[in-house]
C-alpha positions in Angstrom: 113.5 81.9 103.8 117.0 80.5 103.4 116.1 79.3 99.9 114.9 82.8 99.0 118.0 84.4 100.4 120.3 82.0 98.5 118.3 82.5 95.3 118.6 86.3 95.6 122.3 86.0 96.3 122.8 84.0 93.1 120.4 86.3 91.2 122.3 89.4 92.1 125.6 87.8 91.2 124.2 86.8 87.8 122.7 90.2 87.3 126.1 91.9 87.9 127.7 89.5 85.4 125.0 90.4 82.8 125.6 94.1 83.3 129.3 93.7 83.1 128.9 91.7 79.8 126.8 94.5 78.4 129.3 97.2 79.3 132.2 95.2 77.8 130.3 94.6 74.6 129.3 98.3 74.2 132.9 99.5 74.8 134.3 97.0 72.3 131.8 98.4 69.8 133.0 101.9 70.5 136.6 101.0 70.1 136.3 98.7 67.0 133.7 100.6 65.1 134.4 104.1 66.3 131.7 106.5 67.4 131.0 110.2 67.5 130.9 112.0 70.8 127.1 112.4 70.5 126.7 108.6 70.2 128.8 108.0 73.3 126.9 110.6 75.2 123.6 109.0 74.1 124.9 105.7 75.6 126.0 107.3 78.9 122.8 109.4 79.2 120.1 107.1 78.0 121.3 103.5 78.5 123.4 103.8 81.7 121.1 105.7 84.2 118.6 102.8 84.7 121.4 100.3 85.4 122.1 101.3 89.0 118.3 100.9 89.7 118.5 97.5 87.9 121.3 96.4 90.3 119.1 97.5 93.2 116.4 95.0 92.1 113.9 97.6 90.9 111.3 95.9 88.7 110.6 98.9 86.6 114.3 99.2 85.8 114.3 95.6 84.5 111.6 96.5 81.9 113.3 99.8 80.9 116.7 98.2 80.5 115.5 95.1 78.7 113.4 97.2 76.3 116.5 99.4 75.5 118.6 96.4 75.1 116.3 94.8 72.6 116.0 98.0 70.6 119.7 98.5 70.7 120.3 94.9 69.9 118.0 94.9 66.9 119.6 98.1 65.6 123.1 96.7 65.9 122.2 93.3 64.5 120.5 94.5 61.3 123.0 97.4 61.0 125.8 94.9 61.1 124.0 92.6 58.6 123.4 95.5 56.3 127.1 96.6 56.1 128.5 93.1 56.5 130.1 93.6 59.9 129.9 90.4 61.9 131.0 92.2 65.2 127.9 94.3 65.2 125.7 91.3 64.6 127.3 89.5 67.6 127.0 92.4 69.9 123.4 92.9 68.9 122.6 89.3 69.5 124.3 89.4 72.9 122.3 92.5 73.9 119.0 90.7 73.0 120.1 87.6 74.9 120.9 89.7 78.0 117.4 91.2 77.8 115.9 87.7 77.6 117.9 86.5 80.5 116.6 89.3 82.7 113.2 87.8 82.3 113.9 84.1 82.0 116.7 83.1 84.4 115.2 81.3 87.4 117.2 83.3 89.9 115.8 86.6 88.5 112.4 85.9 90.2 114.1 86.2 93.5 115.7 89.6 92.5 112.6 91.2 90.9 109.8 89.1 92.3 108.4 89.7 95.7 109.1 93.0 97.5 109.1 91.2 100.9 112.9 91.2 100.9 114.7 94.3 99.7 118.3 94.4 98.3 119.6 95.4 101.7 117.6 92.5 103.3 119.4 90.1 101.0 122.7 91.5 102.2 121.9 91.8 105.9 120.6 88.2 106.4 123.1 86.5 104.1 125.2 83.7 105.4 128.9 84.2 106.0 130.6 84.1 102.6 133.5 82.1 103.8 132.8 79.8 106.7 136.5 78.9 106.9 137.2 82.4 107.9 134.2 83.0 110.2 135.0 85.4 113.0 133.4 85.2 116.4 135.3 87.8 118.3 136.7 91.1 116.8 139.7 90.7 119.1 140.7 87.7 117.0 141.2 89.7 113.8 144.4 91.3 112.6 144.3 94.5 110.6 146.9 95.0 107.8 149.3 97.9 108.0 149.8 100.6 105.4 152.6 98.8 103.6 150.5 95.7 102.9 147.6 97.7 101.5 149.9 99.9 99.3 151.4 96.7 97.9 148.0 95.4 97.1 147.0 98.7 95.4 150.2 98.7 93.5 149.6 95.2 92.1 146.1 96.2 91.0 147.6 99.3 89.4 150.1 97.2 87.5 147.4 94.9 86.2 145.4 97.9 85.0 148.6 99.2 83.3 149.2 95.9 81.5 145.6 95.9 80.4 145.9 99.4 79.0 149.0 98.5 77.1 147.2 95.4 75.6 144.2 97.5 74.6 146.4 100.2 73.0 148.4 97.5 71.1 145.3 95.6 69.9 142.8 98.4 69.2 144.5 101.8 68.9 144.6 103.3 65.4 145.4 106.9 66.4 141.8 108.1 66.0 140.0 106.3 68.7 141.6 107.7 71.8 138.3 108.8 73.3 136.8 105.4 72.9 139.8 103.7 74.5 139.7 106.2 77.4 136.0 105.4 78.0 136.6 101.7 77.8 139.5 101.8 80.2 137.6 104.1 82.6 134.7 101.7 82.7 137.0 98.7 83.3 138.8 100.4 86.1 135.6 101.6 87.7 133.9 98.1 87.5 137.0 96.0 88.4 137.1 96.7 92.2 133.3 96.9 93.1 132.6 93.7 91.2 135.4 91.7 92.8 134.7 93.1 96.3 131.0 92.1 96.1 131.7 88.7 94.6 135.0 87.6 96.3 135.6 90.3 99.0 139.0 91.1 97.5 140.7 92.4 94.3 143.5 90.4 92.7 146.1 92.5 94.5 144.4 92.1 97.9 144.1 88.3 97.3 147.8 88.0 96.6 148.7 90.1 99.7 146.4 87.9 101.9 143.9 90.6 102.8 140.1 90.8 102.5 137.4 93.5 102.6 134.5 92.9 104.9 131.6 94.9 106.2 132.5 97.1 109.2 129.5 96.1 111.2 129.9 92.4 110.5 133.3 91.0 109.7 131.8 87.7 108.3 130.0 89.5 105.4 131.0 91.1 102.2 130.1 94.7 101.4 127.2 95.3 99.0 127.5 96.9 95.5 126.4 100.3 96.7 129.1 100.4 99.4 131.7 99.1 97.0 130.9 101.9 94.6 131.1 104.6 97.3 134.4 103.1 98.4 136.0 103.1 94.9 134.7 106.6 94.1 136.3 108.0 97.3 139.5 106.0 96.6 139.9 107.2 93.0 138.9 110.8 93.9 141.5 111.2 96.7 144.1 108.9 95.2 146.9 107.9 97.6 145.8 110.6 100.0 142.9 108.2 100.9 145.4 106.0 102.8 146.4 108.8 105.0 144.3 107.8 108.0 145.4 104.2 108.2 148.0 104.7 110.8 145.8 107.0 113.0 143.1 104.6 114.0 142.9 101.2 115.8 141.4 99.4 112.8 143.8 100.9 110.3 140.9 102.2 108.2 141.5 104.4 105.2 139.2 107.2 104.2 137.6 105.1 101.5 137.0 102.4 104.2 134.9 104.9 106.2 133.1 106.0 103.0 132.1 102.4 102.1 131.5 101.3 105.7 134.1 98.6 105.1 137.1 97.1 107.0 140.2 95.4 105.7 141.4 92.2 107.5 144.3 89.8 107.2 142.9 86.6 105.8 145.4 84.3 107.6 144.7 85.7 111.1 142.7 82.7 112.4 145.1 80.2 110.7 148.2 81.8 112.3 146.5 81.7 115.7 145.8 78.0 115.2 149.4 77.4 114.3 150.6 79.2 117.4 148.3 77.1 119.6 149.6 73.9 117.9 153.2 75.0 118.5 152.4 75.7 122.2 150.9 72.2 122.5 153.9 70.6 120.9 156.3 72.4 123.2 
């Protein structure tokens, strides 16, 4: 059972990376080549809807997505070959490769194979993601205050701002504003859920020494669905989402409640060990 759980964990991580690669390639295509609004809507309406089901481990979604990827890849590859545009050929080849990986990567059999374990089962029975920070008693943990979390959010916002400036400098030609907006929106939306499910913290949170865990089990990361709910609530409400932090014992923001998550100080256990050591020395 542990082998299957570990295989599914690796499989879902690789699956997220494949989806992220696909989204990045498509948005680069929109920015570099330029697309009509109808083509972008086709991408959002036809190609994107099956992806959430793919990330939930649905076998039918794997076949739908891989088929669309192959068709899209062939179209882009031969289209690029016909007009002499290498970028299209590369993106087309990457799309076809992703489709092949969905069926050939060894870890995918744990994601789309047996239905004995669901996506939630994989999360519920997973081992603690960081045994060095394993928590046995909730009274041991320390919850960060509003200032720390605002600083972490500010760092992430600055990173996104720097990325936007780079994208505008490298790709903007005055006529592709819509494509750049879509690309940046996808990056912002994907950034936090992916990092939270893989590493339990964004870059800003990592630098501020805080981590996001599951509210029902502080030793486990939140899953992708909860991370998406969390970020949707956070971006919808903006800074207002932090309003509740100072009004509850666990310092939970509104988006923490929405994503069933909790934010903790990473160095809690380490600081307690240091205090114990100091007492022994004294």
